[in-house]
N, C-alpha and C positions, 0 to 999 in steps of 0.2 A: 518496854511495857506498852507503849502506844501501838507498836507493830503487833503485839499479841492480841490486844483488844480488837483491832481491825481485822486480823486474821480470824479470830473467833467469829466475828460478824460475817465474814466471808464464808466460813465453813457452814454456819447455820443457814445462811441464804441459799447456798448451793444444796445443802441437804433438804431444805424445804422445797426447793424447785424440783429436785429429783423425786421427792415424796409425792408431790402433786402429779408428776409425770407417771409414776407407777400406778397411783390411784386412778388416773385417767385411763391408762391402758387396761386396767382391771374392770373398767366400766362403771366406776363410781361417780363420774362427773355428769352433771345434768347438761352442761354446755361444754362439749368437747373442745371447741375452738377457743373459748375463753380460758379453759383449764390448761390447754397446751401453751397458750400465750403467757399465762401466769408462770408456767413451768420454765419456759425459755427465759423469761424475764428474771426469775429467781436465780437460775443457773448463771445467767450473764452477769447479774449484779454481784453474785457470790464470787465468780471468777475475777471480776474487776477488783473487788475488795482484796482478794487474795493476792492479785498482782501488785496492787498498791502497797499492801502490807509487806510483801517480800521484796519486790523490786524497788520500792521507794523507801519505806520506813526502816525496814530491817537493814538495808544496805546504806542507810543514812543519806539518802538522796533528798535534796530540798523539795523537789516537786511532789514528794509523797504526802506532805502535810496538807496541802490545799484540798485535794480530792477527799482525803480522810475527814477533814473538818466539815466539808460540805456534806458528806454522807451522814455524819452525826446530826447535822442540822436538819437534814431531810427525814431522819428517823423520828425526831421529836413530834412533829404533827401527826405522823402515822400512829405513834404510841398514844397520843392524846385521843385520837379518833377511836382507837381500840378501847380505851377506858370509857369514853362516852357511849360506845356501842355495847356496854355491859360485858366487856371482855378484859377485865383488869388483870387476869392471870397472864395475859400476853402483853398488855400495855405497860404495866408497872416495871417488869424486868427490862423491857425495851428502853424505857426512860432511864433506868439505872445504868444500863450498858452505854447508852448514848452520852450521858453526863460523865461517866467514867472515861469514855473515849475522848470527849472534849477536854476533860481535866488532864489526861495524859498527853494529849497532842499539844496543848497550850502551856504545859508546865515549863518552867525555866530550864530544867535539864534537857528537855526535848529541843527547846529552842537553841540551847548551846550546842547540842550534838549536831543539829541540822545546819545551823547558821554560824556557829563558832563565836557567838556573841558572849561576852562576859557579863554575868549578872551585875547590876548596879547596886552599890552599897548605900 
């Protein structure tokens, strides 16, 4: 489940980066340099999340959890900023996905799958 949440985030980030690139190429950007930088950043972050989801979490590699948890933590202030900027339609779903991601990444079944630890009774 954790791999699916992180993969979903990666797909969305990649799609948004590509969307910004297409809109920029169509002449919709006021600042082309900033728009292209945002596009490259979105695609790079998306690709990184997809790599972590597939190469780390899906394949049950221990290293996949740390960058995934860090990504969820970074998403939370972005979501709060969106809400404070009168964009709750973007911020609230972002918070829900980040909390779901943290929940699945830190859940005992994920810990057991990644680290082989037995739950304490």
